[in-house]
C-alpha positions in Angstrom: 0.0 0.0 0.0 1.0 3.6 -0.4 2.5 3.2 -3.9 1.1 4.3 -7.3 0.7 0.5 -8.1 -1.4 -0.4 -5.1 -4.7 -0.6 -7.0 -3.1 -2.6 -9.8 -1.6 -5.0 -7.3 -4.9 -5.5 -5.5 -6.7 -6.1 -8.8 -4.0 -8.5 -9.9 -4.3 -10.4 -6.6 -8.0 -10.9 -7.1 -7.6 -11.7 -10.8 -5.1 -14.6 -10.0 -7.7 -16.0 -7.6 -10.3 -15.9 -10.4 -7.9 -17.6 -12.8 -7.2 -20.3 -10.2 -10.9 -20.9 -9.6 -11.4 -21.2 -13.4 -8.3 -23.2 -14.4 -7.9 -25.2 -11.3 -5.4 -24.3 -8.5 -3.5 -27.6 -8.7 -3.0 -27.2 -12.5 -1.2 -23.9 -12.0 0.3 -24.5 -8.5 -1.8 -21.7 -7.0 -2.0 -21.5 -3.2 -2.1 -19.1 -0.4 0.9 -18.9 2.0 2.6 -16.7 4.5 5.6 -14.5 4.1 8.2 -13.1 6.6 11.3 -11.0 6.7 14.0 -12.9 8.7 17.2 -11.5 10.1 20.0 -14.1 10.5 23.4 -13.7 12.3 25.7 -16.2 10.6 28.2 -16.2 13.5 25.5 -17.1 16.0 24.1 -19.7 13.6 27.4 -21.6 13.9 28.2 -21.0 17.6 24.8 -21.0 19.4 21.9 -23.4 19.5 18.4 -22.5 18.3 16.5 -19.8 20.1 12.8 -19.2 20.7 12.9 -16.4 18.2 12.7 -18.9 15.4 9.4 -20.5 16.5 7.3 -18.8 13.8 9.9 -19.2 11.1 9.8 -22.4 9.0 13.1 -21.9 7.2 15.8 -21.4 9.9 16.9 -23.5 12.8 19.8 -21.3 14.0 21.0 -17.8 14.2 17.6 -16.0 13.9 17.9 -12.5 15.5 14.4 -11.4 14.6 11.5 -11.8 12.1 8.7 -9.6 10.9 5.6 -11.0 9.2 4.9 -9.5 5.8 1.5 -11.2 5.1 -0.7 -14.2 5.7 -3.0 -16.3 3.5 -5.4 -13.4 3.2 -2.8 -11.2 1.5 -0.1 -13.6 0.0 -0.6 -16.0 -2.9 1.7 -17.9 -5.2 1.4 -19.3 -8.7 3.8 -21.2 -11.0 4.5 -18.7 -13.9 5.2 -21.3 -16.6 2.2 -23.5 -15.6 -0.1 -20.5 -15.5 1.1 -19.3 -19.0 0.6 -22.9 -20.4 -2.9 -23.2 -19.0 -3.9 -19.8 -20.2 -2.5 -20.5 -23.7 -4.3 -23.9 -23.9 -7.5 -22.2 -22.9 -7.2 -19.3 -25.4 -5.9 -21.4 -28.3 -8.8 -23.7 -28.0 -11.1 -20.7 -28.6 -9.4 -19.4 -31.8 -6.3 -17.5 -30.6 -3.2 -17.8 -32.8 0.5 -17.5 -32.0 2.6 -15.2 -34.1 6.3 -15.0 -33.4 8.1 -11.8 -34.4 9.8 -8.7 -33.1 7.7 -5.6 -32.8 9.5 -2.5 -34.1 6.7 0.1 -34.1 3.2 0.7 -32.7 0.8 1.8 -35.3 -1.3 4.8 -34.2 -4.2 6.7 -35.6 -4.6 10.5 -35.6 -5.5 10.6 -31.9 -2.4 8.4 -31.0 -4.7 5.5 -30.2 -3.1 2.1 -31.0 -4.5 0.3 -34.1 -1.8 -2.3 -34.5 1.9 -3.2 -34.4 4.5 -3.5 -37.1 6.9 -6.4 -37.0 10.6 -6.4 -38.2 9.6 -8.2 -41.4 7.2 -5.4 -42.3 4.0 -7.3 -41.4 1.4 -5.1 -39.7 -0.9 -6.8 -37.2 -4.2 -4.9 -36.5 -5.3 -4.6 -32.9 -7.9 -2.9 -30.7 -5.7 -3.3 -27.6 -1.9 -3.7 -27.2 -0.7 -5.5 -24.1 3.0 -5.3 -23.4 4.1 -8.2 -21.3 7.9 -8.3 -21.6 8.8 -8.5 -17.9 12.0 -6.5 -17.2 12.4 -5.8 -20.9 9.2 -3.8 -21.1 11.4 -0.6 -21.4 12.0 -1.6 -25.0 8.4 -0.8 -25.8 9.1 2.9 -25.3 10.9 2.9 -28.6 7.7 1.7 -30.4 6.0 5.0 -29.7 6.7 8.7 -30.6 7.9 10.9 -27.7 4.6 12.7 -27.6 3.0 9.5 -26.1 5.0 10.1 -23.0 5.4 6.5 -21.7 7.0 6.1 -18.2 10.4 4.7 -17.8 10.6 1.0 -16.9 13.6 -0.2 -14.9 14.6 -3.5 -13.3 17.3 -5.2 -11.3 19.3 -8.2 -12.6 19.6 -11.1 -10.2 20.6 -14.7 -10.2 18.2 -17.6 -9.3 18.4 -21.3 -8.7 15.8 -24.0 -8.2 16.5 -26.3 -5.2 14.6 -29.6 -5.1 13.3 -30.7 -1.7 10.6 -33.3 -2.4 10.6 -34.6 1.2 9.3 -31.4 2.8 6.7 -28.9 1.4 7.0 -25.6 3.2 4.3 -22.9 3.2 6.3 -19.7 4.0 8.2 -17.4 1.7 11.1 -15.7 3.3 13.1 -12.6 2.6 16.5 -13.1 4.4 18.6 -10.3 5.8 22.0 -11.7 6.8 24.7 -10.2 8.9 27.2 -11.3 6.3 25.4 -11.4 2.9 27.1 -12.7 -0.2 28.5 -9.4 -1.5 25.5 -7.1 -1.1 23.0 -9.9 -1.8 20.4 -11.2 0.6 18.4 -14.2 -0.4 14.7 -14.6 -1.2 13.2 -18.1 -1.0 9.9 -19.1 -2.4 8.8 -22.7 -1.7 6.5 -24.4 -4.2 3.8 -27.0 -3.6 5.8 -29.8 -5.2 8.7 -29.2 -2.7 10.9 -27.3 -5.0 12.3 -24.0 -3.7 12.9 -21.0 -6.0 15.9 -19.0 -4.6 17.1 -15.7 -5.9 19.2 -12.8 -4.7 19.4 -9.2 -6.0 22.6 -8.1 -7.5 23.6 -4.9 -9.3 21.9 -1.5 -9.5 18.4 -0.7 -10.8 18.5 0.4 -14.5 17.3 -0.4 -18.0 17.4 -4.1 -18.8 18.6 -5.0 -22.3 
């Protein structure tokens, strides 16, 4: 809350619940879970036994110096991105949608600067009533499709590394943002457990900027 995106975030949260209800939560690995910010002292983790401060934290058995809840099942949800995209595409392609692969080089506008289509790098023009840009951290490239008069906002991102850790014997239900006393460089880890036991782990690295 308190950011320009709060209404979009709340709408998106509700929309993902609707998609899960329609497509099936198990099909897209949708579930509600909890989230916490956890502070860990690596020296204490090695030298001292577990403390009572970790009792509400699934992920850590030593060195916890404090934790702050960031949300519960009423405000936190999770979905598998690839499975969601596959399910949505299967649904839409079965109702007449077609996939065109190409690189957009220009948005086609009418006299009022409303979008009427896009031009691909091979010269093909695809007509459209709406243009949805879903390029993730590369969305900034879409600014080059429009004249300066359109005034699109800057889109920035932060590059980070991620790994997938299999853990089939234990399914956790708490996402954790770690803050370590001795982070790897300037990196603190974020861990997102999945319903199948896998854990998606990533850490921020580098400065915010244009992603190319």
